[in-house]
N, C-alpha and C positions, 0 to 999 in steps of 0.2 A: 384441517385434520384434527381428530380427537386424540390428544396425546396419550391418555390412559388406554384407549383402544389400540393405539399403535404399539405401546409397550406390551399389552396383553398378548397379542398374536405373536410377538417376538419372544415371548417367554421371559420378559424382563421385569415382572412384578412379583415380589414376595409378600410385602405388607404395604397397605395403603391406609392412611388415616381417613375415617369417615369425613365426607365433605370435600375431599381433595378434588375429585372429578368435577363437582359442581363449581368449585372455585376456578378451575381451569377453563370451564365452559363459559363462565360469567364474564371474564375479561382477560386481557393479556396479563399473564402472571410471571413474576420474577422468581426464579428458583436457583438454588446453588448446590454445588458438590464441592466438598473439601478434599484437597490433595496435600499430603505432607511432603514438602520438597527436600526429602532426605538424600536425594541424589540429583545430579545435574541432567538427568534424563528420566522420562516416564518409561515404564515397562508395560507389557501388554495387560498386566493385571489392572492397570489404571484405565484401560480403554472402555471398560463397562460403564463407569461413571461418565467418561467423556462422551460415549455414544448416547447415553441418556440425555445429556445436555444438547447433543447434536440434533437428536429427534425433537427435543423440546423447542429448539430454535426453528426447526423446519415447520413445527406446528404453530408458529407465530408468537411464542413466548420468549422471555428474555433470560438467557443463561448467565450465571455468575460462576466463575471458577475461583474458589478461595484457596490460596496457597497458605498452608499452616506454618508460617515462619515462627510464630509463637508456640503453637501446639507441637511443631516439629522439635522445639527445644525441650519439650516435656516427654513426649512419647505416649501413644494411645494404648491402653491395656487391652482393648478389644481384640480377642482372638490371639493374644500373645501371652507367653508365659514368662518372658524376660523383659527387662527394661531396654529401651532403645539407647543408642549412643546419642548424646546431645550435641547439636551443631552450633558453631558460632555464627554471628550475624553476617560476616563477609562471605562465608560459604553458602549460607542460605540465600543471599542476594544473587550470587553467581548462579545457583541452581534455579532461582526464579526466572532469570533472563533466558536460560537455556530451555526451560519448560514452556515458556510463553511461545517461543518459536515453534515448538512441536504442536502445541494446542491450536495455533493459527491454521494448521492444516485440516482441522476438524470443525472449528468454530469461526464465525465471521465476527472479528473484533472491529472491523472498519466500516460496517454497514451504516448507511445514513438513516436506516429505519429505527424505530423505537426499541426494537428487540435486539440491537447490536450487543454482542457478548462483552462481558466485563471481566477483568482479572483484578483481584484484590489480594492483599497479603495481611493476615491478621496481626502480624508483628507491628504494623503501622498504627493500630489502636491499642493493642494489648501492652506495648512497650511504654505507653504513657500512663498506665495504671500503677499506683502504688499498691503494695500488698494490703494496707489498711483500707484503702478506698475499695478495693475489690471485695474483701470479705464483708465490708459494711454495706456496699451498694448492691452487690450481686449475691454473695453467700447467704445473706439472711433470708432470701426468697426460696431457697431450696433446702429441705431438711436432710440431715444425715440419713435418716430412715429411708427417704426416697432414693438417695444415691446408693445406699447399701443393697437396695432391692434389685439393682441392675444385674443381669446375668454376668456381664463381663467382670464386674466387681466380685460377685459371689464366687465365681470359679477360682479367682486368685486367692480369695480369703479361705477357700476350702482346700487349699494345698496344691494348686497347680502352679508350678514354678517356685520362685523364691519369695512369695508374698507380694505385697504392693506398697510402694512408697507413698507418702502423702502427695508427692509431686504427681504421680500417676492417678491417684485417687481424685485429685482436683481437675483432671482432664475434662471430665464431662461438664463441669462448671464453665471451663474456658470455652469449650465448643458450644455450650448453651449460650454463652454471651455472644459468640460470633453470630449466631442466628439472630439474637436480639439486636445486635448492632446493624446487621444487614437489613433487618426488618424496619428499623427506625430510619436508616439513612438511604436505603435503596428500595423501600417498600417490598422487600423480599418476603414472600409468604409460604414458600415451600423449600424444604431441605430434602435432598435425595442422597442415597448412598447404598452400600452393601448391607445385607441383612444383619451383619454383625454390628452395624452402626445404629440400629433402631433405638437402643437405650440412650445413646448420646443425643440423637436427633430429637427424641421426645423430651429430653431435659430442656432443649431449646424452646420447644413449643410451650412447655410448662412455664418457663421463665417469662416468655412473652405474655402469656395469659395472666400470670400472677403480678408482674411488674407494671404492665400498662393496660391490662384487660384486652389485649389484642388477639387476633385470630391467626393461627399459623398451622401448617400442615406438614406431614411426613410421608415419604414414599421410599421403600427400599426394593432392591432387586436381589435375586438369589445370588449366593456366592458361586462363582463358576468353578466347576470341577471337571475332571476327565472321566469318561465312562469307565475306565479301569480303576478308578479310585485315586489315581495319581494327582499331584497338584498341578492345576492349570498354569501354563506359562513357565514352568520350570523344566530345565533339561539337566543333564549331568554337569553342564558348565554354568548352571545358574539361570538367572532371569533372561527372558527374551526382551531386549531393550529396543527403544525406538531410535536411539542414537546409533548411526552406522559404525561409529568407532567402537562401540560396546558389543553390538551384534551386527554382523555384516548383512547387507541386503540379501545376500544369497542364503545365509542361515535363517534370516527372518522369513523369507519366502518358503524355504524348505520346512520350517516349523508348521506352517498352515497347510502346505501340500501333503504333509505326512500325517495329518489328523485322521482318526478313524472315521468310518462312514457315520457312525452314531454321533460322534462329537461334531463333525462338520455340519450335520443337519441343525444342530443347536447354534453353533458358532456363526453360521451364515446369516441367521436371523438377528443375532446380537451385534455382530461386528461390521455389518455392511449396510448400505443404503438400498439394496435391492428391495423391490416391492413384494408384497405377499404373492401376487400373481407370478412374478418372475421367479421367485424361489420355488413355488409349487411346480412350475413348469420344469425347472432344472432338476427338481427331485424326481419327477417322472422319468426324465432322460437318464438320470443317474441310476435309478432302479432297473432300467432296461439294459444298461451297460455299465455296471459298477467299476469294471476294470479301467474305464476311461477317466475316472476320478473327476467327474464334471463339477461336483460341489466343491471339492478341495481346490481345484484350479481356479474357479470363480472367486472363492474366498481369498486365496493367496494373491490373485491378480489385483483385486480391488484394494486390499490392505497394503500391498507393496507399492502400488502407485500412489496411494494416499500418504503413506508414511515417508516414502522415499521419492520416487519419480517414475514417469513413464520410461525414461532412459534406463534407470536401474532395473525396472521390471524386464525390459527387453534383454538386458545384459544377463540377468539371472536365468531367464528361460534358455538363452543360448548356452549358458554355463551348465545348466542341468542336462542339456543334450550332449554336451561334451563328456560329462561324467558317465552318462548312461549309454554311451556307445554310438550316438548319432552325430556327434560333432565332427568337424573336419579340422585338418591341420591349420587352415586359414582362420577358423573361428577360435581355435586355441591360441594362436599367435596374437590375436586381437585383444586378448585379456590383459588388463593391467595387473600389476603384482598383487594388489590386495584381493582382487577377485580370484585370481589364480590360487592364492593360498587359502582363501575361504572355501573354494570348491574342494580342494584336496586336503582339507584339514583332517588330521588323523592318519593320512597316508604315510607309510614308512619313509623316512628321509635318511639320506647318507650324504656325506660331504666329499668333495674332490678338489684337489689343488688346481687352480687355474693354469699354472705353468705346464701341467701335464697335457692340457688340451692344445697348447701351442704347436706341438709337433704331431698331435693326433694320436688316438689310441684305437687299436683294432677292436671291433665290437665285442668279440669273445672275451678279450682281456678286460674290457670296460665292464662287462656284465658279471665278471667273476672276481678277478684279482683286485680290481679297484672299487667295486661297489657291493660285492657279495649278493647281488640280486639272484644269481644262480649259484648253487653250491658247488657245481663242477662245470668244467669246460665242455665235457661231453653232453651234459643236459642242455647247456646253452646252445651248442651247435645243432642238436636235434630239434629244439624248438624254433631256431632260426630257419632251419631247413623246411619245417612244417608251416612257415609263414606266421608264427605265433608271437613274434616280438615287434612292438612298435616303439619308435622314438618320436615324441611330439605328434602322435596320431598318424605317423607314416610307417607302414610296414617296411622292415629292413631285412637285408640279406647278410650273410656271414662275411661278406667282403667289405662292409661299411667301415670307414675310418671316422671315429667321433672326434670332432674338433670344435672350435669356438663358434662355428656356423650353427651348431645345434642349440645354442643358448637362447632361451626366452627371457626377456627382460634383463638380458646380459648376466643372468645368474642361475637359471634353472634348466634342467633337462627332465622331461617327463617320460618315464619308461613304463610301457604296458606289457605285462607278461600274461598271455592268454586274453580272455575277455574281461575279467574283473579285477585283476591284480595290478595295482598301480604302485609306482615308486617315484619319489622325487630325488633327483641328484642336485644338490646345492653346491655351486662352485664358489669356493672361497679364495681370497687373495693370499 
């Protein structure tokens, strides 16, 4: 497979240095993407670079993931107006371990083939440099004029944010040395990243050329945005993480399922392994019946299975049916507490003392005096009479006595008022 052609039809090329495609066609080529391990999980913003490496490996080339343990201690000024928080080594090592597990779901680190993926941390070589050695051996090869000409530097010097510290100004030199180190030790000839990284990447190619007369290449992909101008991967609650403790599998699945038609056409090319023919076939089906959300479902399915598991995917599909009216009392009862709470995140909650359920509470009193789900007993009785109230997905009558048998996970009761209004009653000791 031709890697450049693969990225082109997927819409994943922004800039490519002349000669890159010829290098990739000539031989198995080692390429890297850098990720700053500033958290103990990747978020979906990292997936563009990871998918570039995944396609690279599928095309027979060797991917390297460089975790920026050293550069993560500095902070990259590209696309930012403020300095980053600097992390200590023990935190960075913990983050590295967690990220490696997530990367292994996308890249093959255990292949016996020559293009087995590699994970490195630039702290392992940068920590051995003294300041004097660095400015003598590396700094002399790149002029200040060259560094000042970079867009990421110019923006900060022209008043965006609070200016730039020397620490951040030196970032492109450190990243440039990473490329040089990988070039010399792993025969790495290509660095890839987002379009905002072009300046940092080309500093590396320039350092390799000036220091050893070597040949190196650069390739960037467009920064991913949403069709409405919003920031990709951000919700009201922040990033969409790959770690299920930070973003539940249900919330992860729903993010992709709720993409607009326009966004899903781009995302399915970038974030999945579907072939061009498969995607074009799905697009035709989608255009014929947009309400079926074929693209969104395919996108959400592949990514949820890849990042989480087949079991998690089946659970979130089941959970989605519960929330949107198709689920049964049995499927609701089968949910564990985490999944239950993630589905009904944002649903109004009220608390009830456990001791009150020991003797049982009449349904009308339960819905009014004890939970205030209905403002009056008269309204509660009318809706009960009209078959408009469900407890744990079961329609109930006005004769029901609510007791501990109604508890799910020994703690919750789900009340549904009409078709769309849910309430959670949390029982406390």
